[in-house]
C-alpha positions, 0 to 999 in steps of 0.5 A: 500500500502506498503512503499518502502522507505528505501528499497535497489534497487535489485542488477543486477545479474552477468549473466546480465553483462555476457550477456552484454559482449557477446552482446557487443562482437558480440557473441549474437545478440540484440534480444537474449540479450533483451530476456535474460534480460526479463527472469529476470523479476521474480526477480523484475527487470524491463527492464528499470532498466536493460537497464539503468544499462547495456547500455551506457549513455555517458552523465555520461562519461564526466570528462573533458569538451571539453571547459576546458581551460586547453586543446585544442581538434581538429580533424586531418587527417592522411594517412594509406598507408597499411590501409584505406588511409585517416583516422581521429582522435581526438587530445587533447593537453594541453594548459599550456605546452610550446614546445613539450610534450610526446604523448599517443595513445588512442584506442577505443573499437569495436564500433568506437570513442565514447564520453567515449574514447574522454573523456579519451583523454581529461583526458590525455591532462589534465594530460599534454600529447598530446593524439590522439584517431583515429576513425576506422570508419572514412572511413565509415563516422565516429562513427554514434552516437550509439554503436549498429550501430558502432559495426556493422560498425566496424565488417564489416571492414577488420581486417588487414587494421584496424590494419595498420590504428592504426600502421599509427596513432602511426607513425602520433602521434610520428612524430607530430610537438607537440610531442617528440619522446616518445610514449605511448598507452592505449586501452580498450577491442578491443583497449586493443588488439590493444595496445598488437598488437602494442607492438608486431608489432612496439616494437622499436617505442612504449615506454609504452603500457597499455592495459585494458582487451585486448586479446594478439597479434597474436601468430606469433608476440608475440616473438617480445614483450619486453615492457614496458607494464602495463596490466589491467584485470577485475577479473570477465572477464573470456573470456579475463583472460583465454588468460593471462597465455599463453601470460604471459609465452611468455612475461617471455620467452622474458624477457619483462618488464611488470606488470599485475594488476587483479582487483577482483570482477569487470567486463570487461569494469570496467573503462568505466564510462558510464555503470553499469560495472563501478567500481569507486574505481578500475577504479581510481586505474587503471588510476592512475597507468597508468598515473604513468606508462606513467610518468615513461617511457615517461617523 
């Protein structure tokens, strides 16, 4: 028997990450995704290795415990008159701040308020902001505990109502008794799109927008965007990156205050530390830039 001691694990090929991106965004179904992964068996990669690398493991995503004494986390309801009426979100606040402090809306991906997004809210609270992460799935009972079901639930919902729910969440947070009048927003994937949509829909109410690998707002709204924006893109994410040149032309024509960062050699979702797409160095850099951006424009 040959010893495997000292052998490096086989790298996951890029096409597997591309397939996961297609699957996560509803372009292929689970059966097709799994069949494509199975085709990589000839490379010596087992299904267990592939799925453990690609599918989320939220036990890995907790950087700030909900028991951390520096924060307080609760659920709060808000009303969305043009959306789904009664909605709910996760509010994380710093415990060591006297009086009001500045607020950041945290917007999840296309599968509801999963543990990774809650942890992002707690990270912001640890940094001294009041963070509010709405759960788009609350009208259907809330995030179901797994991303597959959450993705199907969110895809079944009315897009316009969902967008109005996030607009209502922004107003709720801006008017909250614990926050000042300054409001920021950060979002990932679908949440990145929602941040861009908010920058176009409520430009006078949003003081700092930080979309991570998000698509642009609707064309008819883009002329409203004035920033400040800090946009983060993954170098290997051609699906989203192909939308950027046209959007940037509009931002330039608007005279918008923006900066864009492209992180080479990483995949869509590189900030999400629950999957194999996570790129620690680039994620930490993007996050430190985002915190600095919020410090500059909200404090």
